[in-house]
N, C-alpha and C positions, 0 to 999 in steps of 0.2 A: 651559534645562538639559535635557540628554539623559542617559539611563541608560548609554549606551555611546558610545565614540568613533565606531563605525560609524554609529550613529543620528544623531550630530551631523553627520557627513559627508553622510548622506542628506538631512538637513534643509537643508544648505547646497548641495545638488545637486552635490556633488563626486564622486559615484559614478555610474557608468552605470546606467541603468534596466534593467529586465528585457526590453526589446524584443528584443534579439538572442537571448536564451535562450528567450523565449516563441516566437519564430519557429522556432528549432531544435527545440523540443519539439513544436510544432504539426506540423511536417513529419514528425517521427518518429512521432507518433501516427497519422498517415495510413497509413504504410507499414511500420511496425515492430511486432513482437510485444511484449507487455508486459515480458518480461524484458529486452529491449534498451532499452526506454524507461526502465525502472528503472535500468539500467546508465548510460545517458546522463545521467539526472537525478543519479545519485550522482556521476558525474564532474564535472558542472557545479557542484553545490553544494560539493563537497570540493576542487576545484582552481580554479574560476573565480570563486567568491564573488559570486553574483548579489546585487543589492541587496535583493531580497525573495524568498527561497526559499520562504517559506510561501505566498505568492501563487501561485508556480509550482506547488507541490504541490496547492493547492486547485483550480487550473485543470485539471491533468492527472492527478489521482489516479484518476479512473475508468479511464483508459487503462492506468495502472500496475497496477491491481488486477483487470483484466478476466480474466486467466487464472485467478486465484483464484476468481472468481465462476463461471466456466465449469466448473472442476474440482468445485466444490461443487454446482453444478446437476446434474452427471453423477452424483456420489456419492449425492446425495439423491433423484435421479430427479425433480427439481422444476425444470422450465425457467422457471417464474415467479419463482424466487428472485432477489432484488435485492441490490445491494451493501449491505453493513452496515459498521458501525464496526469489527467484528472483522476483516473482510476488508481494510479500509484499514490497520488495525494490522498485519496480516500483511505487507502490501506495505511498510510503514514498517520493519518488522524486516528484511526482505530488503535494503532500501535502506541501512539503518544498517550491516548486515553488510558491504555493499560499501564504504561510506565508511570503515569501520574498516580494511578491507583496503587501500584506496587511500591514505588520508591519516592513518590511526590517529585518526580523530575520530568522536565520537558525534554523532547528529543535534542534540542540545542545543547542541553547540559550533558548529553550522553554521546556526543560525537556525530550526530546526524543533523541534517538541516531541518528546520521547523517546517511542518506542513503548512500549506496555505489554506487557512480556515475560511477566509472570504471566498476563495475559489470553490471550496466545498459547498458553501451556501448557494453560490450562483449556479453550480452544477446541479444541485438538488432542485432549485427553482426551475431551471431550464427543463429538467427531466419531468417534473410535475406538469409544466406547461405543455410539453409534448404529449403527455398522456391525457390531457383534458380536452379531447375533441369528441364530437358526437359521431360515432361510427356510421349510424344510419344516414345522417346528413352528408357525411363524406362519401358514402356509397352512392347516394342520390346525385351528388355533384359530379362524381366520376362518370356515372351512367349518362347523365345529361350532356356533358361536355366532351365525352370521348367519341371520336368518329367511329362509326360501325362499318 
């Protein structure tokens, strides 16, 4: 017994596997920027119905979130910053927005987990709060309270 018709078809090997889509995303990850990889991924999952979109996401999510990481490394002036769940969530939100535009389908309807939009809002507010400090005031504070 399977939970969905699609799952039953997969178990019976009636659907193509992800080989073609995997090769397509692998090629794109070598030569395309993250926004184009996200667009390609959104097109694939919303119009081509790969057998395991979650597997493709897990394999290529680093490439799809790379620009988010770089942007946050620059904003925080921390080149050692690594990819986080919040960054992946941000990429999923962008992908879901594309899928909603392309096929009017949310990620949950396409075999992926829904992005956490409240986390996104909290993440953006926290980032804005972190950037709203007076540099001169901070510099004066450090000079005043740092032992010489």
